[in-house]
C-alpha positions as CSV (number, residue, x, y, z in Angstrom):
1,Q,0.0,0.0,0.0
2,G,1.0,3.6,-0.4
3,Q,2.7,3.9,-3.8
4,L,4.1,6.8,-5.8
5,V,4.5,6.1,-9.5
6,Q,6.8,8.4,-11.5
7,S,7.0,9.1,-15.2
8,G,9.0,11.4,-17.5
9,G,12.6,12.2,-17.5
10,G,15.2,11.0,-20.0
11,L,18.0,12.5,-22.0
12,V,18.2,16.2,-23.0
13,Q,20.9,18.5,-24.2
14,L,22.3,21.4,-22.3
15,G,19.7,24.2,-22.0
16,G,16.8,21.9,-22.8
17,S,13.7,21.1,-20.9
18,L,12.1,18.0,-19.3
19,G,9.1,17.2,-17.2
20,L,8.6,14.7,-14.4
21,S,5.3,13.5,-13.1
22,C,4.3,11.5,-10.0
23,V,1.0,10.0,-9.1
24,A,0.2,8.9,-5.5
25,S,-2.1,6.1,-4.7
26,R,-5.4,7.0,-3.0
27,D,-4.7,4.8,0.1
28,I,-2.0,7.2,1.2
29,G,-4.7,9.6,2.3
30,T,-4.4,13.3,2.6
31,I,-1.0,14.4,1.5
32,Y,0.5,17.4,3.2
33,I,3.7,17.9,1.3
34,M,4.8,16.6,-2.1
35,A,8.4,17.0,-3.1
36,W,11.1,16.2,-5.6
37,Y,14.6,15.0,-4.6
38,R,17.6,14.0,-6.6
39,Q,20.6,11.8,-6.1
40,V,23.9,11.2,-7.9
41,P,26.1,8.2,-7.2
42,G,28.2,8.5,-4.1
43,K,26.2,11.5,-2.8
44,Q,23.2,11.9,-0.5
45,R,19.8,12.4,-1.8
46,E,19.1,16.2,-1.9
47,L,15.9,18.2,-1.9
48,V,15.0,20.0,-5.1
49,A,11.6,21.5,-4.4
50,Y,8.5,20.9,-2.4
51,I,4.9,22.1,-2.4
52,R,2.4,22.2,0.3
53,D,-1.3,21.2,0.0
54,D,-2.2,24.9,-0.2
55,G,0.0,25.4,-3.3
56,R,2.9,27.2,-1.7
57,A,6.1,26.1,-3.2
58,N,9.8,26.3,-2.2
59,Y,12.9,25.7,-4.2
60,V,16.5,25.2,-3.4
61,D,18.9,27.8,-4.7
62,F,20.4,25.8,-7.5
63,V,17.1,25.3,-9.3
64,E,15.4,28.6,-8.5
65,G,14.1,30.2,-11.6
66,R,14.6,27.1,-13.8
67,F,12.4,24.5,-12.2
68,T,8.7,24.7,-11.4
69,I,6.8,22.3,-9.1
70,S,3.0,22.0,-9.3
71,R,0.4,19.7,-7.9
72,D,-3.1,18.6,-8.5
73,N,-4.7,17.6,-5.2
74,A,-7.8,16.2,-6.9
75,R,-5.6,13.8,-8.9
76,N,-3.0,13.2,-6.2
77,T,-0.2,14.3,-8.7
78,V,2.9,16.4,-8.5
79,N,4.9,17.6,-11.5
80,L,8.3,19.1,-11.9
81,T,9.0,21.1,-15.0
82,M,12.7,21.6,-15.6
83,S,14.1,24.2,-18.0
84,N,17.5,25.5,-18.9
85,L,19.0,22.2,-17.8
86,K,22.7,21.9,-17.0
87,P,24.9,18.8,-16.9
88,E,25.0,19.1,-13.1
89,D,21.3,18.5,-13.0
90,T,22.0,14.9,-14.1
91,A,20.7,12.6,-11.4
92,V,18.0,10.2,-10.4
93,Y,15.0,12.2,-9.4
94,Y,12.6,10.9,-6.7
95,C,9.1,11.9,-5.9
96,N,8.2,12.1,-2.2
97,A,4.9,12.5,-0.4
98,R,4.3,13.1,3.3
99,S,0.8,12.4,4.5
100,Q,-1.1,13.9,7.3
101,N,-0.9,10.6,9.2
102,S,2.9,10.9,9.2
103,G,3.5,8.5,6.3
104,N,6.6,9.1,4.2
105,Y,6.5,7.7,0.7
106,W,9.0,7.5,-2.2
107,G,8.7,7.0,-5.9
108,Q,10.8,4.5,-7.8
109,G,13.2,7.1,-9.2
110,T,13.7,8.4,-12.7
111,Q,16.9,9.1,-14.5
112,V,17.5,12.6,-15.9
113,T,20.6,13.0,-18.0
114,V,21.8,16.4,-19.4
115,S,24.4,16.2,-22.1
116,S,26.8,19.0,-22.9
């Protein structure tokens, strides 16, 4: 129970754009925060952006102005639109959901590769 299913990502050239989507299963219940993280081999998973159930979004400095996070509460989805991509954005991106009953859920991960 409690699944997040991701889609999107792939390979793009420097300066290009990509989108990621994540759908949460209904049995998770009410989701307070949905977020995107990323991880490269040998490094810890890091936060990219998160969005509250009221729509307020926050971004880390290195994606501010380039990435946009959005969510549809009715469909239990969260999206990440990435533009002006750089090689250092190459990573496995993970969707995360935190429910009001203290559940913490992760998607399966999606590779994003930016070539120079």
